[in-house]
mmCIF file of the N, C-alpha and C atoms, coordinates in Angstrom:
data_MODEL
# 
_entry.id   MODEL 
# 
loop_
_atom_site.group_PDB 
_atom_site.id 
_atom_site.type_symbol 
_atom_site.label_atom_id 
_atom_site.label_alt_id 
_atom_site.label_comp_id 
_atom_site.label_asym_id 
_atom_site.label_entity_id 
_atom_site.label_seq_id 
_atom_site.pdbx_PDB_ins_code 
_atom_site.Cartn_x 
_atom_site.Cartn_y 
_atom_site.Cartn_z 
_atom_site.occupancy 
_atom_site.B_iso_or_equiv 
_atom_site.pdbx_formal_charge 
_atom_site.auth_seq_id 
_atom_site.auth_comp_id 
_atom_site.auth_asym_id 
_atom_site.auth_atom_id 
_atom_site.pdbx_PDB_model_num 
ATOM 1   N N  . MET A 1 1  ? 49.620 -14.646 -65.590 1.00 0.00 ? 1  MET A N  1 
ATOM 2   C CA . MET A 1 1  ? 50.133 -15.526 -66.615 1.00 0.00 ? 1  MET A CA 1 
ATOM 3   C C  . MET A 1 1  ? 48.975 -16.359 -67.145 1.00 0.00 ? 1  MET A C  1 
ATOM 4   N N  . LEU A 1 2  ? 48.985 -16.592 -68.432 1.00 0.00 ? 2  LEU A N  1 
ATOM 5   C CA . LEU A 1 2  ? 47.918 -17.352 -69.083 1.00 0.00 ? 2  LEU A CA 1 
ATOM 6   C C  . LEU A 1 2  ? 48.552 -18.331 -70.057 1.00 0.00 ? 2  LEU A C  1 
ATOM 7   N N  . THR A 1 3  ? 48.072 -19.540 -70.048 1.00 0.00 ? 3  THR A N  1 
ATOM 8   C CA . THR A 1 3  ? 48.529 -20.547 -71.003 1.00 0.00 ? 3  THR A CA 1 
ATOM 9   C C  . THR A 1 3  ? 47.356 -20.881 -71.905 1.00 0.00 ? 3  THR A C  1 
ATOM 10  N N  . VAL A 1 4  ? 47.610 -20.910 -73.214 1.00 0.00 ? 4  VAL A N  1 
ATOM 11  C CA . VAL A 1 4  ? 46.555 -21.207 -74.175 1.00 0.00 ? 4  VAL A CA 1 
ATOM 12  C C  . VAL A 1 4  ? 47.001 -22.390 -75.022 1.00 0.00 ? 4  VAL A C  1 
ATOM 13  N N  . ARG A 1 5  ? 46.132 -23.347 -75.185 1.00 0.00 ? 5  ARG A N  1 
ATOM 14  C CA . ARG A 1 5  ? 46.432 -24.501 -76.037 1.00 0.00 ? 5  ARG A CA 1 
ATOM 15  C C  . ARG A 1 5  ? 45.809 -24.262 -77.404 1.00 0.00 ? 5  ARG A C  1 
ATOM 16  N N  . LEU A 1 6  ? 46.603 -24.443 -78.437 1.00 0.00 ? 6  LEU A N  1 
ATOM 17  C CA . LEU A 1 6  ? 46.142 -24.252 -79.809 1.00 0.00 ? 6  LEU A CA 1 
ATOM 18  C C  . LEU A 1 6  ? 46.263 -25.571 -80.555 1.00 0.00 ? 6  LEU A C  1 
ATOM 19  N N  . ASP A 1 7  ? 45.376 -25.779 -81.528 1.00 0.00 ? 7  ASP A N  1 
ATOM 20  C CA . ASP A 1 7  ? 45.546 -26.972 -82.348 1.00 0.00 ? 7  ASP A CA 1 
ATOM 21  C C  . ASP A 1 7  ? 46.761 -26.765 -83.255 1.00 0.00 ? 7  ASP A C  1 
ATOM 22  N N  . ILE A 1 8  ? 47.261 -27.839 -83.812 1.00 0.00 ? 8  ILE A N  1 
ATOM 23  C CA . ILE A 1 8  ? 48.507 -27.803 -84.578 1.00 0.00 ? 8  ILE A CA 1 
ATOM 24  C C  . ILE A 1 8  ? 48.412 -26.846 -85.762 1.00 0.00 ? 8  ILE A C  1 
ATOM 25  N N  . GLN A 1 9  ? 47.303 -26.865 -86.476 1.00 0.00 ? 9  GLN A N  1 
ATOM 26  C CA . GLN A 1 9  ? 47.127 -25.993 -87.655 1.00 0.00 ? 9  GLN A CA 1 
ATOM 27  C C  . GLN A 1 9  ? 47.181 -24.513 -87.254 1.00 0.00 ? 9  GLN A C  1 
ATOM 28  N N  . PHE A 1 10 ? 46.482 -24.185 -86.182 1.00 0.00 ? 10 PHE A N  1 
ATOM 29  C CA . PHE A 1 10 ? 46.464 -22.787 -85.730 1.00 0.00 ? 10 PHE A CA 1 
ATOM 30  C C  . PHE A 1 10 ? 47.844 -22.366 -85.232 1.00 0.00 ? 10 PHE A C  1 
ATOM 31  N N  . GLU A 1 11 ? 48.528 -23.254 -84.565 1.00 0.00 ? 11 GLU A N  1 
ATOM 32  C CA . GLU A 1 11 ? 49.885 -22.980 -84.081 1.00 0.00 ? 11 GLU A CA 1 
ATOM 33  C C  . GLU A 1 11 ? 50.823 -22.693 -85.256 1.00 0.00 ? 11 GLU A C  1 
ATOM 34  N N  . LYS A 1 12 ? 50.697 -23.451 -86.336 1.00 0.00 ? 12 LYS A N  1 
ATOM 35  C CA . LYS A 1 12 ? 51.523 -23.232 -87.530 1.00 0.00 ? 12 LYS A CA 1 
ATOM 36  C C  . LYS A 1 12 ? 51.231 -21.868 -88.144 1.00 0.00 ? 12 LYS A C  1 
ATOM 37  N N  . LEU A 1 13 ? 49.960 -21.527 -88.254 1.00 0.00 ? 13 LEU A N  1 
ATOM 38  C CA . LEU A 1 13 ? 49.580 -20.221 -88.809 1.00 0.00 ? 13 LEU A CA 1 
ATOM 39  C C  . LEU A 1 13 ? 50.116 -19.074 -87.956 1.00 0.00 ? 13 LEU A C  1 
ATOM 40  N N  . LEU A 1 14 ? 50.033 -19.236 -86.648 1.00 0.00 ? 14 LEU A N  1 
ATOM 41  C CA . LEU A 1 14 ? 50.544 -18.218 -85.739 1.00 0.00 ? 14 LEU A CA 1 
ATOM 42  C C  . LEU A 1 14 ? 52.056 -18.083 -85.884 1.00 0.00 ? 14 LEU A C  1 
ATOM 43  N N  . GLN A 1 15 ? 52.754 -19.206 -86.019 1.00 0.00 ? 15 GLN A N  1 
ATOM 44  C CA . GLN A 1 15 ? 54.207 -19.171 -86.179 1.00 0.00 ? 15 GLN A CA 1 
ATOM 45  C C  . GLN A 1 15 ? 54.590 -18.499 -87.501 1.00 0.00 ? 15 GLN A C  1 
ATOM 46  N N  . GLN A 1 16 ? 53.844 -18.789 -88.562 1.00 0.00 ? 16 GLN A N  1 
ATOM 47  C CA . GLN A 1 16 ? 54.108 -18.153 -89.860 1.00 0.00 ? 16 GLN A CA 1 
ATOM 48  C C  . GLN A 1 16 ? 53.904 -16.641 -89.772 1.00 0.00 ? 16 GLN A C  1 
ATOM 49  N N  . LEU A 1 17 ? 52.849 -16.229 -89.126 1.00 0.00 ? 17 LEU A N  1 
ATOM 50  C CA . LEU A 1 17 ? 52.582 -14.802 -88.962 1.00 0.00 ? 17 LEU A CA 1 
ATOM 51  C C  . LEU A 1 17 ? 53.670 -14.149 -88.117 1.00 0.00 ? 17 LEU A C  1 
ATOM 52  N N  . SER A 1 18 ? 54.091 -14.836 -87.095 1.00 0.00 ? 18 SER A N  1 
ATOM 53  C CA . SER A 1 18 ? 55.158 -14.343 -86.224 1.00 0.00 ? 18 SER A CA 1 
ATOM 54  C C  . SER A 1 18 ? 56.445 -14.125 -87.017 1.00 0.00 ? 18 SER A C  1 
ATOM 55  N N  . ASN A 1 19 ? 56.796 -15.092 -87.853 1.00 0.00 ? 19 ASN A N  1 
ATOM 56  C CA . ASN A 1 19 ? 57.994 -14.971 -88.682 1.00 0.00 ? 19 ASN A CA 1 
ATOM 57  C C  . ASN A 1 19 ? 57.863 -13.840 -89.695 1.00 0.00 ? 19 ASN A C  1 
ATOM 58  N N  . LYS A 1 20 ? 56.708 -13.752 -90.314 1.00 0.00 ? 20 LYS A N  1 
ATOM 59  C CA . LYS A 1 20 ? 56.463 -12.735 -91.344 1.00 0.00 ? 20 LYS A CA 1 
ATOM 60  C C  . LYS A 1 20 ? 56.528 -11.322 -90.760 1.00 0.00 ? 20 LYS A C  1 
ATOM 61  N N  . LYS A 1 21 ? 55.913 -11.123 -89.602 1.00 0.00 ? 21 LYS A N  1 
ATOM 62  C CA . LYS A 1 21 ? 55.824 -9.798  -88.988 1.00 0.00 ? 21 LYS A CA 1 
ATOM 63  C C  . LYS A 1 21 ? 57.040 -9.457  -88.125 1.00 0.00 ? 21 LYS A C  1 
ATOM 64  N N  . GLY A 1 22 ? 57.825 -10.468 -87.776 1.00 0.00 ? 22 GLY A N  1 
ATOM 65  C CA . GLY A 1 22 ? 58.963 -10.220 -86.893 1.00 0.00 ? 22 GLY A CA 1 
ATOM 66  C C  . GLY A 1 22 ? 58.541 -9.916  -85.467 1.00 0.00 ? 22 GLY A C  1 
ATOM 67  N N  . LEU A 1 23 ? 57.419 -10.469 -85.081 1.00 0.00 ? 23 LEU A N  1 
ATOM 68  C CA . LEU A 1 23 ? 56.889 -10.287 -83.734 1.00 0.00 ? 23 LEU A CA 1 
ATOM 69  C C  . LEU A 1 23 ? 56.822 -11.636 -83.036 1.00 0.00 ? 23 LEU A C  1 
ATOM 70  N N  . SER A 1 24 ? 56.838 -11.599 -81.727 1.00 0.00 ? 24 SER A N  1 
ATOM 71  C CA . SER A 1 24 ? 56.679 -12.849 -80.980 1.00 0.00 ? 24 SER A CA 1 
ATOM 72  C C  . SER A 1 24 ? 55.230 -13.314 -81.068 1.00 0.00 ? 24 SER A C  1 
ATOM 73  N N  . LYS A 1 25 ? 55.027 -14.588 -80.869 1.00 0.00 ? 25 LYS A N  1 
ATOM 74  C CA . LYS A 1 25 ? 53.664 -15.119 -80.868 1.00 0.00 ? 25 LYS A CA 1 
ATOM 75  C C  . LYS A 1 25 ? 52.864 -14.476 -79.735 1.00 0.00 ? 25 LYS A C  1 
ATOM 76  N N  . SER A 1 26 ? 53.515 -14.255 -78.607 1.00 0.00 ? 26 SER A N  1 
ATOM 77  C CA . SER A 1 26 ? 52.825 -13.621 -77.477 1.00 0.00 ? 26 SER A CA 1 
ATOM 78  C C  . SER A 1 26 ? 52.353 -12.218 -77.833 1.00 0.00 ? 26 SER A C  1 
ATOM 79  N N  . ALA A 1 27 ? 53.184 -11.452 -78.544 1.00 0.00 ? 27 ALA A N  1 
ATOM 80  C CA . ALA A 1 27 ? 52.810 -10.088 -78.935 1.00 0.00 ? 27 ALA A CA 1 
ATOM 81  C C  . ALA A 1 27 ? 51.597 -10.110 -79.860 1.00 0.00 ? 27 ALA A C  1 
ATOM 82  N N  . ILE A 1 28 ? 51.569 -11.068 -80.776 1.00 0.00 ? 28 ILE A N  1 
ATOM 83  C CA . ILE A 1 28 ? 50.436 -11.179 -81.706 1.00 0.00 ? 28 ILE A CA 1 
ATOM 84  C C  . ILE A 1 28 ? 49.163 -11.549 -80.953 1.00 0.00 ? 28 ILE A C  1 
ATOM 85  N N  . VAL A 1 29 ? 49.262 -12.497 -80.037 1.00 0.00 ? 29 VAL A N  1 
ATOM 86  C CA . VAL A 1 29 ? 48.096 -12.923 -79.267 1.00 0.00 ? 29 VAL A CA 1 
ATOM 87  C C  . VAL A 1 29 ? 47.607 -11.785 -78.376 1.00 0.00 ? 29 VAL A C  1 
ATOM 88  N N  . LYS A 1 30 ? 48.522 -11.048 -77.750 1.00 0.00 ? 30 LYS A N  1 
ATOM 89  C CA . LYS A 1 30 ? 48.122 -9.905  -76.914 1.00 0.00 ? 30 LYS A CA 1 
ATOM 90  C C  . LYS A 1 30 ? 47.364 -8.872  -77.736 1.00 0.00 ? 30 LYS A C  1 
ATOM 91  N N  . LYS A 1 31 ? 47.881 -8.559  -78.928 1.00 0.00 ? 31 LYS A N  1 
ATOM 92  C CA . LYS A 1 31 ? 47.219 -7.570  -79.783 1.00 0.00 ? 31 LYS A CA 1 
ATOM 93  C C  . LYS A 1 31 ? 45.844 -8.061  -80.222 1.00 0.00 ? 31 LYS A C  1 
ATOM 94  N N  . ALA A 1 32 ? 45.753 -9.350  -80.544 1.00 0.00 ? 32 ALA A N  1 
ATOM 95  C CA . ALA A 1 32 ? 44.474 -9.916  -80.954 1.00 0.00 ? 32 ALA A CA 1 
ATOM 96  C C  . ALA A 1 32 ? 43.452 -9.835  -79.820 1.00 0.00 ? 32 ALA A C  1 
ATOM 97  N N  . LEU A 1 33 ? 43.884 -10.136 -78.599 1.00 0.00 ? 33 LEU A N  1 
ATOM 98  C CA . LEU A 1 33 ? 42.981 -10.042 -77.454 1.00 0.00 ? 33 LEU A CA 1 
ATOM 99  C C  . LEU A 1 33 ? 42.571 -8.606  -77.181 1.00 0.00 ? 33 LEU A C  1 
ATOM 100 N N  . GLU A 1 34 ? 43.515 -7.692  -77.332 1.00 0.00 ? 34 GLU A N  1 
ATOM 101 C CA . GLU A 1 34 ? 43.215 -6.270  -77.143 1.00 0.00 ? 34 GLU A CA 1 
ATOM 102 C C  . GLU A 1 34 ? 42.132 -5.818  -78.117 1.00 0.00 ? 34 GLU A C  1 
ATOM 103 N N  . LEU A 1 35 ? 42.278 -6.183  -79.387 1.00 0.00 ? 35 LEU A N  1 
ATOM 104 C CA . LEU A 1 35 ? 41.293 -5.811  -80.400 1.00 0.00 ? 35 LEU A CA 1 
ATOM 105 C C  . LEU A 1 35 ? 39.934 -6.468  -80.120 1.00 0.00 ? 35 LEU A C  1 
ATOM 106 N N  . TYR A 1 36 ? 39.964 -7.714  -79.704 1.00 0.00 ? 36 TYR A N  1 
ATOM 107 C CA . TYR A 1 36 ? 38.724 -8.433  -79.395 1.00 0.00 ? 36 TYR A CA 1 
ATOM 108 C C  . TYR A 1 36 ? 37.985 -7.779  -78.229 1.00 0.00 ? 36 TYR A C  1 
ATOM 109 N N  . ILE A 1 37 ? 38.708 -7.474  -77.184 1.00 0.00 ? 37 ILE A N  1 
ATOM 110 C CA . ILE A 1 37 ? 38.092 -6.862  -76.002 1.00 0.00 ? 37 ILE A CA 1 
ATOM 111 C C  . ILE A 1 37 ? 37.540 -5.485  -76.338 1.00 0.00 ? 37 ILE A C  1 
ATOM 112 N N  . GLU A 1 38 ? 38.259 -4.706  -77.124 1.00 0.00 ? 38 GLU A N  1 
ATOM 113 C CA . GLU A 1 38 ? 37.772 -3.381  -77.524 1.00 0.00 ? 38 GLU A CA 1 
ATOM 114 C C  . GLU A 1 38 ? 36.499 -3.511  -78.357 1.00 0.00 ? 38 GLU A C  1 
ATOM 115 N N  . LYS A 1 39 ? 36.460 -4.472  -79.251 1.00 0.00 ? 39 LYS A N  1 
ATOM 116 C CA . LYS A 1 39 ? 35.260 -4.699  -80.066 1.00 0.00 ? 39 LYS A CA 1 
ATOM 117 C C  . LYS A 1 39 ? 34.074 -5.084  -79.183 1.00 0.00 ? 39 LYS A C  1 
ATOM 118 N N  . GLU A 1 40 ? 34.305 -5.929  -78.204 1.00 0.00 ? 40 GLU A N  1 
ATOM 119 C CA . GLU A 1 40 ? 33.238 -6.339  -77.292 1.00 0.00 ? 40 GLU A CA 1 
ATOM 120 C C  . GLU A 1 40 ? 32.723 -5.152  -76.483 1.00 0.00 ? 40 GLU A C  1 
ATOM 121 N N  . LYS A 1 41 ? 33.620 -4.272  -76.064 1.00 0.00 ? 41 LYS A N  1 
ATOM 122 C CA . LYS A 1 41 ? 33.197 -3.073  -75.318 1.00 0.00 ? 41 LYS A CA 1 
ATOM 123 C C  . LYS A 1 41 ? 32.294 -2.216  -76.178 1.00 0.00 ? 41 LYS A C  1 
ATOM 124 N N  . GLN A 1 42 ? 32.658 -2.048  -77.440 1.00 0.00 ? 42 GLN A N  1 
ATOM 125 C CA . GLN A 1 42 ? 31.869 -1.206  -78.338 1.00 0.00 ? 42 GLN A CA 1 
ATOM 126 C C  . GLN A 1 42 ? 30.486 -1.788  -78.571 1.00 0.00 ? 42 GLN A C  1 
ATOM 127 N N  . GLN A 1 43 ? 30.389 -3.093  -78.597 1.00 0.00 ? 43 GLN A N  1 
ATOM 128 C CA . GLN A 1 43 ? 29.090 -3.723  -78.836 1.00 0.00 ? 43 GLN A CA 1 
ATOM 129 C C  . GLN A 1 43 ? 28.160 -3.570  -77.648 1.00 0.00 ? 43 GLN A C  1 
ATOM 130 N N  . THR A 1 44 ? 28.691 -3.293  -76.466 1.00 0.00 ? 44 THR A N  1 
ATOM 131 C CA . THR A 1 44 ? 27.850 -3.118  -75.294 1.00 0.00 ? 44 THR A CA 1 
ATOM 132 C C  . THR A 1 44 ? 27.499 -1.656  -75.057 1.00 0.00 ? 44 THR A C  1 
ATOM 133 N N  . GLN A 1 45 ? 28.109 -0.744  -75.822 1.00 0.00 ? 45 GLN A N  1 
ATOM 134 C CA . GLN A 1 45 ? 27.808 0.672   -75.655 1.00 0.00 ? 45 GLN A CA 1 
ATOM 135 C C  . GLN A 1 45 ? 26.559 1.041   -76.457 1.00 0.00 ? 45 GLN A C  1 
ATOM 136 N N  . SER A 1 46 ? 25.849 2.031   -75.964 1.00 0.00 ? 46 SER A N  1 
ATOM 137 C CA . SER A 1 46 ? 24.670 2.511   -76.671 1.00 0.00 ? 46 SER A CA 1 
ATOM 138 C C  . SER A 1 46 ? 25.119 3.308   -77.897 1.00 0.00 ? 46 SER A C  1 
ATOM 139 N N  . PRO A 1 47 ? 24.232 3.490   -78.862 1.00 0.00 ? 47 PRO A N  1 
ATOM 140 C CA . PRO A 1 47 ? 24.588 4.314   -80.020 1.00 0.00 ? 47 PRO A CA 1 
ATOM 141 C C  . PRO A 1 47 ? 25.037 5.723   -79.608 1.00 0.00 ? 47 PRO A C  1 
ATOM 142 N N  . TYR A 1 48 ? 24.408 6.272   -78.575 1.00 0.00 ? 48 TYR A N  1 
ATOM 143 C CA . TYR A 1 48 ? 24.815 7.598   -78.105 1.00 0.00 ? 48 TYR A CA 1 
ATOM 144 C C  . TYR A 1 48 ? 26.262 7.582   -77.609 1.00 0.00 ? 48 TYR A C  1 
ATOM 145 N N  . GLU A 1 49 ? 26.599 6.591   -76.796 1.00 0.00 ? 49 GLU A N  1 
ATOM 146 C CA . GLU A 1 49 ? 27.957 6.509   -76.254 1.00 0.00 ? 49 GLU A CA 1 
ATOM 147 C C  . GLU A 1 49 ? 28.992 6.361   -77.366 1.00 0.00 ? 49 GLU A C  1 
ATOM 148 N N  . LEU A 1 50 ? 28.651 5.617   -78.408 1.00 0.00 ? 50 LEU A N  1 
ATOM 149 C CA . LEU A 1 50 ? 29.579 5.420   -79.514 1.00 0.00 ? 50 LEU A CA 1 
ATOM 150 C C  . LEU A 1 50 ? 29.825 6.699   -80.298 1.00 0.00 ? 50 LEU A C  1 
ATOM 151 N N  . GLY A 1 51 ? 28.829 7.571   -80.395 1.00 0.00 ? 51 GLY A N  1 
ATOM 152 C CA . GLY A 1 51 ? 28.980 8.758   -81.224 1.00 0.00 ? 51 GLY A CA 1 
ATOM 153 C C  . GLY A 1 51 ? 29.010 10.073  -80.493 1.00 0.00 ? 51 GLY A C  1 
ATOM 154 N N  . LYS A 1 52 ? 29.018 10.047  -79.151 1.00 0.00 ? 52 LYS A N  1 
ATOM 155 C CA . LYS A 1 52 ? 28.884 11.299  -78.407 1.00 0.00 ? 52 LYS A CA 1 
ATOM 156 C C  . LYS A 1 52 ? 30.007 12.294  -78.684 1.00 0.00 ? 52 LYS A C  1 
ATOM 157 N N  . ASP A 1 53 ? 31.198 11.828  -79.038 1.00 0.00 ? 53 ASP A N  1 
ATOM 158 C CA . ASP A 1 53 ? 32.280 12.756  -79.346 1.00 0.00 ? 53 ASP A CA 1 
ATOM 159 C C  . ASP A 1 53 ? 32.085 13.419  -80.704 1.00 0.00 ? 53 ASP A C  1 
ATOM 160 N N  . LEU A 1 54 ? 31.142 12.927  -81.512 1.00 0.00 ? 54 LEU A N  1 
ATOM 161 C CA . LEU A 1 54 ? 30.887 13.503  -82.830 1.00 0.00 ? 54 LEU A CA 1 
ATOM 162 C C  . LEU A 1 54 ? 29.716 14.480  -82.831 1.00 0.00 ? 54 LEU A C  1 
ATOM 163 N N  . PHE A 1 55 ? 28.865 14.404  -81.824 1.00 0.00 ? 55 PHE A N  1 
ATOM 164 C CA . PHE A 1 55 ? 27.682 15.255  -81.798 1.00 0.00 ? 55 PHE A CA 1 
ATOM 165 C C  . PHE A 1 55 ? 28.075 16.714  -81.618 1.00 0.00 ? 55 PHE A C  1 
ATOM 166 N N  . GLY A 1 56 ? 27.450 17.560  -82.415 1.00 0.00 ? 56 GLY A N  1 
ATOM 167 C CA . GLY A 1 56 ? 27.693 18.992  -82.298 1.00 0.00 ? 56 GLY A CA 1 
ATOM 168 C C  . GLY A 1 56 ? 29.013 19.440  -82.880 1.00 0.00 ? 56 GLY A C  1 
ATOM 169 N N  . THR A 1 57 ? 29.643 18.609  -83.714 1.00 0.00 ? 57 THR A N  1 
ATOM 170 C CA . THR A 1 57 ? 30.944 18.990  -84.252 1.00 0.00 ? 57 THR A CA 1 
ATOM 171 C C  . THR A 1 57 ? 30.850 19.547  -85.658 1.00 0.00 ? 57 THR A C  1 
ATOM 172 N N  . GLY A 1 58 ? 29.651 19.602  -86.221 1.00 0.00 ? 58 GLY A N  1 
ATOM 173 C CA . GLY A 1 58 ? 29.504 20.144  -87.566 1.00 0.00 ? 58 GLY A CA 1 
ATOM 174 C C  . GLY A 1 58 ? 29.823 21.627  -87.605 1.00 0.00 ? 58 GLY A C  1 
ATOM 175 N N  . LYS A 1 59 ? 30.210 22.088  -88.777 1.00 0.00 ? 59 LYS A N  1 
ATOM 176 C CA . LYS A 1 59 ? 30.541 23.508  -88.922 1.00 0.00 ? 59 LYS A CA 1 
ATOM 177 C C  . LYS A 1 59 ? 29.256 24.313  -88.941 1.00 0.00 ? 59 LYS A C  1 
ATOM 178 N N  . GLY A 1 60 ? 29.261 25.416  -88.240 1.00 0.00 ? 60 GLY A N  1 
ATOM 179 C CA . GLY A 1 60 ? 28.106 26.289  -88.212 1.00 0.00 ? 60 GLY A CA 1 
ATOM 180 C C  . GLY A 1 60 ? 26.956 25.672  -87.439 1.00 0.00 ? 60 GLY A C  1 
ATOM 181 N N  . GLY A 1 61 ? 25.861 26.354  -87.447 1.00 0.00 ? 61 GLY A N  1 
ATOM 182 C CA . GLY A 1 61 ? 24.686 25.836  -86.761 1.00 0.00 ? 61 GLY A CA 1 
ATOM 183 C C  . GLY A 1 61 ? 24.817 25.945  -85.255 1.00 0.00 ? 61 GLY A C  1 
ATOM 184 N N  . THR A 1 62 ? 23.820 25.454  -84.594 1.00 0.00 ? 62 THR A N  1 
ATOM 185 C CA . THR A 1 62 ? 23.839 25.503  -83.140 1.00 0.00 ? 62 THR A CA 1 
ATOM 186 C C  . THR A 1 62 ? 23.942 24.102  -82.583 1.00 0.00 ? 62 THR A C  1 
ATOM 187 N N  . ARG A 1 63 ? 24.521 24.003  -81.414 1.00 0.00 ? 63 ARG A N  1 
ATOM 188 C CA . ARG A 1 63 ? 24.718 22.699  -80.786 1.00 0.00 ? 63 ARG A CA 1 
ATOM 189 C C  . ARG A 1 63 ? 23.399 22.106  -80.295 1.00 0.00 ? 63 ARG A C  1 
ATOM 190 N N  . ASP A 1 64 ? 22.395 22.962  -80.050 1.00 0.00 ? 64 ASP A N  1 
ATOM 191 C CA . ASP A 1 64 ? 21.134 22.465  -79.513 1.00 0.00 ? 64 ASP A CA 1 
ATOM 192 C C  . ASP A 1 64 ? 20.027 22.430  -80.565 1.00 0.00 ? 64 ASP A C  1 
ATOM 193 N N  . ALA A 1 65 ? 20.411 22.277  -81.822 1.00 0.00 ? 65 ALA A N  1 
ATOM 194 C CA . ALA A 1 65 ? 19.435 22.314  -82.910 1.00 0.00 ? 65 ALA A CA 1 
ATOM 195 C C  . ALA A 1 65 ? 18.380 21.224  -82.772 1.00 0.00 ? 65 ALA A C  1 
ATOM 196 N N  . SER A 1 66 ? 18.730 20.109  -82.217 1.00 0.00 ? 66 SER A N  1 
ATOM 197 C CA . SER A 1 66 ? 17.754 19.025  -82.110 1.00 0.00 ? 66 SER A CA 1 
ATOM 198 C C  . SER A 1 66 ? 16.681 19.313  -81.069 1.00 0.00 ? 66 SER A C  1 
ATOM 199 N N  . THR A 1 67 ? 16.986 20.123  -80.067 1.00 0.00 ? 67 THR A N  1 
ATOM 200 C CA . THR A 1 67 ? 15.991 20.434  -79.043 1.00 0.00 ? 67 THR A CA 1 
ATOM 201 C C  . THR A 1 67 ? 15.314 21.776  -79.296 1.00 0.00 ? 67 THR A C  1 
ATOM 202 N N  . GLN A 1 68 ? 15.896 22.597  -80.111 1.00 0.00 ? 68 GLN A N  1 
ATOM 203 C CA . GLN A 1 68 ? 15.347 23.927  -80.379 1.00 0.00 ? 68 GLN A CA 1 
ATOM 204 C C  . GLN A 1 68 ? 14.837 24.064  -81.814 1.00 0.00 ? 68 GLN A C  1 
ATOM 205 N N  . TYR A 1 69 ? 14.563 22.948  -82.467 1.00 0.00 ? 69 TYR A N  1 
ATOM 206 C CA . TYR A 1 69 ? 14.226 22.999  -83.881 1.00 0.00 ? 69 TYR A CA 1 
ATOM 207 C C  . TYR A 1 69 ? 12.976 23.823  -84.191 1.00 0.00 ? 69 TYR A C  1 
ATOM 208 N N  . LYS A 1 70 ? 11.982 23.813  -83.302 1.00 0.00 ? 70 LYS A N  1 
ATOM 209 C CA . LYS A 1 70 ? 10.751 24.578  -83.576 1.00 0.00 ? 70 LYS A CA 1 
ATOM 210 C C  . LYS A 1 70 ? 11.034 26.067  -83.609 1.00 0.00 ? 70 LYS A C  1 
ATOM 211 N N  . SER A 1 71 ? 11.757 26.568  -82.629 1.00 0.00 ? 71 SER A N  1 
ATOM 212 C CA . SER A 1 71 ? 12.039 28.002  -82.607 1.00 0.00 ? 71 SER A CA 1 
ATOM 213 C C  . SER A 1 71 ? 12.979 28.400  -83.742 1.00 0.00 ? 71 SER A C  1 
ATOM 214 N N  . ILE A 1 72 ? 13.915 27.542  -84.079 1.00 0.00 ? 72 ILE A N  1 
ATOM 215 C CA . ILE A 1 72 ? 14.823 27.828  -85.192 1.00 0.00 ? 72 ILE A CA 1 
ATOM 216 C C  . ILE A 1 72 ? 14.041 27.882  -86.499 1.00 0.00 ? 72 ILE A C  1 
ATOM 217 N N  . LEU A 1 73 ? 13.135 26.941  -86.692 1.00 0.00 ? 73 LEU A N  1 
ATOM 218 C CA . LEU A 1 73 ? 12.316 26.914  -87.899 1.00 0.00 ? 73 LEU A CA 1 
ATOM 219 C C  . LEU A 1 73 ? 11.428 28.158  -87.988 1.00 0.00 ? 73 LEU A C  1 
ATOM 220 N N  . LYS A 1 74 ? 10.816 28.554  -86.874 1.00 0.00 ? 74 LYS A N  1 
ATOM 221 C CA . LYS A 1 74 ? 9.978  29.763  -86.862 1.00 0.00 ? 74 LYS A CA 1 
ATOM 222 C C  . LYS A 1 74 ? 10.791 30.985  -87.239 1.00 0.00 ? 74 LYS A C  1 
ATOM 223 N N  . GLU A 1 75 ? 12.001 31.115  -86.697 1.00 0.00 ? 75 GLU A N  1 
ATOM 224 C CA . GLU A 1 75 ? 12.859 32.250  -87.022 1.00 0.00 ? 75 GLU A CA 1 
ATOM 225 C C  . GLU A 1 75 ? 13.197 32.289  -88.502 1.00 0.00 ? 75 GLU A C  1 
ATOM 226 N N  . LYS A 1 76 ? 13.532 31.145  -89.059 1.00 0.00 ? 76 LYS A N  1 
ATOM 227 C CA . LYS A 1 76 ? 13.889 31.088  -90.476 1.00 0.00 ? 76 LYS A CA 1 
ATOM 228 C C  . LYS A 1 76 ? 12.696 31.414  -91.366 1.00 0.00 ? 76 LYS A C  1 
ATOM 229 N N  . LEU A 1 77 ? 11.524 30.854  -91.035 1.00 0.00 ? 77 LEU A N  1 
ATOM 230 C CA . LEU A 1 77 ? 10.333 31.133  -91.834 1.00 0.00 ? 77 LEU A CA 1 
ATOM 231 C C  . LEU A 1 77 ? 9.913  32.592  -91.705 1.00 0.00 ? 77 LEU A C  1 
ATOM 232 N N  . HIS A 1 78 ? 9.985  33.130  -90.511 1.00 0.00 ? 78 HIS A N  1 
ATOM 233 C CA . HIS A 1 78 ? 9.626  34.524  -90.297 1.00 0.00 ? 78 HIS A CA 1 
ATOM 234 C C  . HIS A 1 78 ? 10.572 35.444  -91.067 1.00 0.00 ? 78 HIS A C  1 
ATOM 235 N N  . GLY A 1 79 ? 11.850 35.134  -91.031 1.00 0.00 ? 79 GLY A N  1 
ATOM 236 C CA . GLY A 1 79 ? 12.837 35.942  -91.749 1.00 0.00 ? 79 GLY A CA 1 
ATOM 237 C C  . GLY A 1 79 ? 12.656 35.865  -93.256 1.00 0.00 ? 79 GLY A C  1 
ATOM 238 N N  . LYS A 1 80 ? 12.280 34.697  -93.756 1.00 0.00 ? 80 LYS A N  1 
ATOM 239 C CA . LYS A 1 80 ? 12.114 34.497  -95.198 1.00 0.00 ? 80 LYS A CA 1 
ATOM 240 C C  . LYS A 1 80 ? 10.868 35.180  -95.725 1.00 0.00 ? 80 LYS A C  1 
ATOM 241 N N  . HIS A 1 81 ? 9.823  35.177  -94.913 1.00 0.00 ? 81 HIS A N  1 
ATOM 242 C CA . HIS A 1 81 ? 8.538  35.721  -95.372 1.00 0.00 ? 81 HIS A CA 1 
ATOM 243 C C  . HIS A 1 81 ? 8.209  37.063  -94.738 1.00 0.00 ? 81 HIS A C  1 
ATOM 244 N N  . ALA A 1 82 ? 9.138  37.710  -94.104 1.00 0.00 ? 82 ALA A N  1 
ATOM 245 C CA . ALA A 1 82 ? 8.871  39.019  -93.511 1.00 0.00 ? 82 ALA A CA 1 
ATOM 246 C C  . ALA A 1 82 ? 8.717  40.060  -94.606 1.00 0.00 ? 82 ALA A C  1 
ATOM 247 N N  . HIS A 1 83 ? 7.779  40.949  -94.415 1.00 0.00 ? 83 HIS A N  1 
ATOM 248 C CA . HIS A 1 83 ? 7.541  41.998  -95.413 1.00 0.00 ? 83 HIS A CA 1 
ATOM 249 C C  . HIS A 1 83 ? 7.892  43.324  -94.876 1.00 0.00 ? 83 HIS A C  1 
# 
């Protein structure tokens, strides 16, 4: 259980939002904390961790193009200029 003290102005804004959305103030605060915590987690992750599910998802090509670029380039140049 957690108790939070809000200033009067913020309490009024929260109550207005609660009425407008048809949600309890607790539900709004829980969602806000959830979003805040998720944002904080993302800020502590490395760029690799943030995008690792996207790497290698492009259509075509090879998944190891970044480590095999020299051999891939040689193959393409050899194929283009082969006589």
